[in-house]
Structure formats: C-alpha cells, structure tokens
N, C-alpha and C positions, 0 to 999 in steps of 0.2 A: 474784483468787482467788474461786472459787465457794463459796457457802454449801451447795450441794447435796453430799451425801455418803452413803456407805454405811458404817455402823458395824457391825463384826463382833463377835459374842460367841458363846460356847457355853454350854450348860446341861447339867446332869447327868441331866435327865429331861424328858419331854414336858410334864409338868405345870408344871415350873419354866419351861421355854421359853415355854409358852402364857401363863403368868402375867406374865412379863416383857413379852412382846409386847403383851398386852392393856393393861397399865398404860401402856406407852410410847405406844400409839395413843390411849388414853383421855385421857392428860395432854397430848396434842398435841405430844409430843416426837418422834413418828414418824408419817409418812404411811402407811407400810405396813411390815410385818415378815413376811418369809418364814422359815418354819421348815423346815430340811432335816433329816429324821430320820436318826438312827443313823450319824453319821459316826464314823470311828475316828480317834482322836487319839493320836499317840505323841509324848511330850514328856519333857523333863528337869525333875524337881521334887525339890528338896532332895537333890541329888546322886545321884538314882536315875532310871533311864529307866522311865517309866510308860506304860501304855496304858489308854485308856478309850473307851467308847462314849458319844458326846455328841450333842446336837442343836444344829445351827448356826443362828444367827439372823442374817439379812441385814436390817439396819434402814435403811430409806430415810428420810432426814431433811434438813431445812435448819436444824434447831435447833442452837444452839451445842453443840459436842462436850462441854463440861464438864457441861452440864445432862443430857445423855443418859448420860454416864459416871456421874454421881452417882446417877441413878435406878437404873441397872443395879447399881451397888455396893450400894445400899440393899436391893435385893431378892434379890441373888444368894447362893447357898449356898457358893460357892467362897471360899477365903481370898484368892485373887488371880485374879479373873475376867479373861479376855481381853476387852479393849475397845480396838479400834483403828479408825481412821477412814481411809477412802479417798475422796478427792475425786472427784466425778463431773464430768468436764470436757466431755463431749459427751452429747447426748440431745435428745429432741424438746422444743420450747419448750412445747407443750401439757402434756407430762408434768411439766416443771419448774414450770410455773404451778400445776398441781394439787398438787405436792409442797409448794411454798412456802405455798399457801393452806391446806394441811392441818395445818400446824404453827404454833406460836406462837413 
C-alpha cells in the first residue's frame, strides 16, 4: 500500500480554502494543495437536497490520513467537512520523492 495520496475536501469560500491549504503546507501535512474555484455541489443534508458553490481542495500528501483529517476538522467551518483519501498508485518516482520529502 502506498503512503502517497490525494485528500479531497471542499470549503465554503476562497478565504477558507486558502487558509486550510496554507496551514496544511506550512505544517508539512501536504506537499501541495490545488484549489479549484467555484465547483457546484448538490448533496443531501439533514433530509433535504441542498446546492452550494464551493472550492475544491486537492491535497497531495504522504502524511497519515488521520493527521490531515484532524487539521482540516480543526480549521473547517462545516459541521461535517468532506474529507476522503484516494491512494496514488502510479506516478513519477521523482514526484513521489518530492512529495515524501515535503511532508513529515
């Protein structure tokens, strides 16, 4: 199993997305965070279908998922922020080395 992963979360504003991204990189919990602006999310919440404009964060990391998740939860404005992890199974060895070297 690879330690390299992409963690996905969304934020309700660009300011919140930026703050989460900067803290994750500063704490060496992420090598890089891409912020994709203004995605539209349609979801079920408390028995109602909701729609929101959000900012998607693609968090590239080799840090343990629990540490990344805990940091996101600590900073996030949502009651239940999305926080899922997708293993990266293929990629350039040079990129993987940089990724691993960039996190603790």
